[in-house]
N, C-alpha and C positions, 0 to 999 in steps of 0.2 A: 628468498622465503614464499614459504606455500601463502594461500591465498586462506581469511580464517572463514572458518564454515558461519553459512546463515539461519538460527531456527528459527522458524514463525510458530507463533504460541495460537494465531491468532484463530477467524475463522478464512473458510473454506467453501464453497460451497456452487453449486449450481447454476448457472445462470438461464430462464427462460426470457430470450432477447427477444423482441417485437420490434421493427420500421412499420412507422406509423407515414400520415401527413399527416398528421398534430398530435396529441394531448388529447385522447376520450370525455367530452365533457357528459357531465351526470345524464345518465337515458340513452346515453350514443351505444350504434355496435357498427364499428371501425373495423378494415378487414385491412393488414398486416398488409404489404408488401413483400418481406419473410421472415422466419422465421428459424431460430435456428437454437439447442440448447447443449450448451459448455457449458466445461466449470471456468469456474471465475469467483470473486471475492480474493482473498489471500492467493489463492494462485496463479491469478498475475501476476501480482510483487512476484510469486518463486521465482518465478519463467522468468521474469525480467532477469532476476538476478543469477539464475544457475545460465541462461543465454548468456548474460556479461562476467563467466568464468568462476564467480561465486559458487562453492560447495553447498547446498542447499538441501534442509529436513524438514518435514512440517512433524510438530506437536498436536499438533488441535489435534480434533477427537472427529471421529471419522465414522456415521451410521451404517447399517446393515443390509441399508434398499439396495435399490437401486440406484438415489442417485449419490447411496456414499459407492457402490461398484466403478459409478463413470466415473467420483474422482481422485478414484482408490487406482483404475487404469493407467488416465490422464495421469495421473503423479510418477507411475509406474515407466508411461512412453515415457517421460522428459528427466526419468534417471532424480527426479525427486524421494529422496528416501522417507518413510512413512513410522514415526518414532511412537505411534501407540497403538495398539491391539482395536479393533470394531469394536464401534459401540452397541451390546445385543438389542436386541427392537426397538430402535429407533434408527428414522432416515438420518442421512444428511440433508440440510437445511436448503433453503435455495431461494433464487430472486428474479421476479417477474421486471427484468428489462425494458424500457419505452422506449428507442432510439427518433426523436421526430428530424424532419428533413432537413430543420436546421445544427445538426449532427448534435444534439443535447439529447441528453438520458436523464429517463426519470426513473428512482428503484424503486420496488414492492419487494420487504424480504420475508422470510419467515425462518428462523432460527429451526433449525436440529438438533442434532448428537452435539455441533460445536457446541452450540451454547448453555451444555450442560460439562462443567467445569467443577472438581472437587479435588484437596489435597488430597484423596485417593491417586489422580493421576498426576500430581508432579515428580514423580521415578523416571517418567516415564516424558518428563519436560527438563530434563538436568540440563545442560550444558556445559559443556565440555573445556578445561583450560585453554582460554583462545577466542571460540565459536562471539556472535554476533548473537542479538538477543530481539524478538519482533513481534508488533501484535500492533493494531491496527482501530478503534476505540471502539468496534461490533461485540465485541462478546467482553469488556466493559462497560455494555448498557444491556444486558441478555441480564436477565434478572437472575438467571441459573447458573451463571460463571461470574458476575464481576466481584465478585468478594474477594471471593476461589485465586481472581487470576489477578488484579488490587497485591494481593496479601504474598502470593507468585513474584510477583513483578517487582516489593518490593524487598525477597529474600536471595536477589539474585548475589550471587558474589562478585562482591566490590571492583573487581580487577574485568567482569564480563561487559562487552556492550550493547545500551539499550537505546536499542528507536524507538521511535514512535508516532501514526501517524492517526490522531483521532476522529479524520473523516466526517461526514456528513452529519452523522450522529454523538459531533461531541456536546450536544443540549441534553443530552437526553441520559448521557455520564451527568451523578450525584457526585456532587462540591468534592466531597471526601476520597470518593474514587480516586477523582481527576486528577483532583491535588500529589493525591499518593504517590498515583503514576507519573504524570510532570517531573517532582519532587527524583524520580531515579533516575528519568534520559536525560543519556549523550546525544541523542544526536533528536532532532521535531522538525518533520518534514510535513506542513498540513498548505488548504489554501487560506486565499486572505479574509472567507466568510470566515472559516472556522479559525484561524487568528484572533476575530474580532469574540465569537462566544468569547473566549478562553477569557482572553485582555480588555475585551471591554472594548469604543471605538475609538480608529487613530490612522493616520498617517503607515502603511508599511514600515516603513522604518521606525515609527515613534513601538509597533506591537514588536516590532525584534526587540525591543529594549529592555519591553518588560515584561516579558515572554525570558528572556535571561534572567533580569531579574528580581524579580516577582516569582515567576514561576518552576523555572530550568531551573535551580542554581547553578546543579553539574553539569552544564550541557558546554560540548563544545560548540555547538553550533545549531542554526537558528536558521533550514530554508522553508523564509513562508514565497507559496506558487501563483503564481498574478494570472494561467492559462496560458493565453496564447499570447502574453506581451513576456512574458519568462517566467523568474524566478530572484529572488533576492533573497541572495544569503551575507549572516549576520553574521561571524563568531567574535569570542567570548576575545576586549582588547583591542579590537578589528572596528573596520569602520564598516560596515555594509556596503556588500555588492552585488548591483542589481547586472544579470547577467539574461539578454534578452534569447528570447528565444526562435522560431529558425521560421522563416514562410515555407509553408508548403500545401498544398491542397488538400483541407482534410472533409472526410468521407463520414467517418467515426468517432469520436474524444468518449465512447465507452474506454476504461482499463488504464487510458491516459495516464491517470495520475498514479494507481498503483505501477505505472508501466516505470512511472519515474522515479517513483521514493524505490523501484528496489535495482533499478539500474543504480542508478546513485549510490545504493548501501554496498555496492557491487566494485563500485568504483572506487574507497572509498578503503573498499575493505581490500583491493591490491595495491592500493597504497597511493592511490592519485590523488594532489592537493586535494579540498575541498570549493576552488573557483573552475579547479576543470574538473572535477567528478561534476558540480553542477552545471557545467555547461555539454557532458556529456551526456548525462540525465538528457537533460533540455532536445537534445539526439532523438534521445532511444524514443522522448514521447513524442517529439514529431516527427517520427517518423511511423508509433502503432497509431494515430489520424489519420494516416495515407489509405490503412488497411480497417477494411470492418469486421467488427468481432474486438469481444475484448481480450482473447488469450492469445496477444497476435503480439506480442514483444519481437524488437531486432536481435540477434545475434551479435555479440560486440564486432566481430567482422566488418555485417554492416554499418551497425555506427561510427564507425572509426573510419571507412569508405567514405561514409555520409558527409564526416568532420570536416575529412581530409577534401571534400568537392567545395565545401564547403571554404575552406580554403583557398582553394584558389582560385572560386569565385571573385570572395574579396582580392584575394591578390595579383585580380587583372587587371 
């Protein structure tokens, strides 16, 4: 059976990435050790899904300026279809990414065309039979897109699988909008902090239970990512399972969450059982942290070789 297509209806931007010894204090004048301008945001997630074998298309908005041109070229190079025509008179948004010596990152975002969605755009965003639809929290927080984005998601066909990553901006999403989207979610992937914003304090197991019962009544499963420790998988009607992360020498965590989500969805779409899909995603995220930059998702072949080596090491 052919793999379903992933339709990303959220945001993709251009990242301006600076590597610093530390974050600047007020009035500081620091010098970066490296700089790069690369496609980011939703692009990283789509890249991970595409490289893991899932046909992928972007149904968000792209501007007609320099950043929009960079993003369009990047999508073309990776074989990711763009379903919307260019937005005239507005460029694609940007994100300043500050990477410190401990490999952690800080984001400063400025939305552009991707942050303006109206019902007139829906015609370009409609899934075909069998497609999966995904969005992140960004377009649900931006004033120019949040109402239309939530409406589009709530009106998705019953058979369409909808996956959602609220991201670190989740606290800025209005409650009614967030609840509308969570109520339509089939697969939720978030980190511990994001889960706590939605469901309140508690252990990972408690958070997963509340997310399934109170917030995501349609969800098949919840993934709570715990960084370098691993991730918890909670499936409806089953005991949650924690899948440990793989130990690697990390140089850059930028894009690791996007890589995890994209590879997890691609693995599910190819028919992997959820626990196997999560282990696959853990491997993909681990590999990505050994590389500089956000757009560094590994291919399916690289991930499978990594998993084979890990299995051989455990068996030795």
